[in-house]
N, C-alpha and C positions, 0 to 999 in steps of 0.2 A: 871742258864744256865749250859750247858753240853759242854765239850770240848773233842773230841775223836781224838787222833793223830794217824795217819796212815803214817808210813815213809816207803819209797821204795828207798834205796840208798839216793841219795841227792833231791829226791821228798818227799815233805811233804804235806799231805792233812790234814787239821783240819777240822773236822764235828762240826759245832756249832749247839747247840739246846736251845730253850727257849728265854731269852731276854738278849740282850747284852746292859746293862745300866750302871749307875753309880755305881751300887752295884757289879756287875759281870765284868766290864771292867778291874780292876786289876788283875783278874785271867788270862784274855786272854793276858794282858800286860806282865805278867811273862812268858806266853808261847812264846810270839813274842821276847824275849830277848834271847831265846834258838835256834835262826836260824843258829848258826854257821854251816857251810858245807851245808846248803841247798840252792840249785839254782833254784828250781821250787816249789813255795808255792801256794797251792790251799786252799781257804776257801769255804768249802761246807755249804751253808746256806739253804738248803732244809728244815731243822726244825727249822730254827731261825724265831721267830715271830716278833722281834723289835730291832731296834738300836737306842740309844740315841746319843747325842752329845759326850758323853764320849766314846762310843764305836767307834763312827766314828774317834775320835782321835787316838785310838789303831790301827785301820785300816790304817790310814794316816802314823803312824810310821812305821807299818809293810811294807807298800809301800816303803817307803823311804829307809829302810833296804834293801828290795829286789832290788831296783833300783841299788844298789852298787854290788850285787852278784848274780842276776838272774831275774826271773819273778815272778809275782804273779797275780792270777786270782781269781775272785769271781764267784762261780757257784751257781745255784739253789735258787737265791733270789726271794721271792715272789713279787707280785705287790706293796704291801705296802712298802716293803724294796726298791724296784726299785724307787718308787715315793721319798723316803727319799733320795737316791743318786742323783737323778735327781734335786730336789729342792736345795739341799745343794752344787750342782756343782761336787759332788764326782764321778758322771758318766763320768766326763771328766778326772778325776785323775785315776780311778781304771779301770781295764779290767773286765768287767762284761759280763758274758756269759750266 
């Protein structure tokens, strides 16, 4: 998985690519722990192919953090990812554009 951070003041966009699974989730989890001062978080999933339950757990942790300090949006998810979010109920938890 690749993670590209694009910071603009208090807005942070994380561009994710590849697969967010058990092997790569800890890498994203480490990035999510560095959200001090971020009030607007965007996950750009245009190049992300897959999300496992481990990846969903990290997204949920990010959402909980951002509920306290701002907003979080998921953008560019393909139909397969949207299906995963729908089946797991994450489409009710996350803001998906």
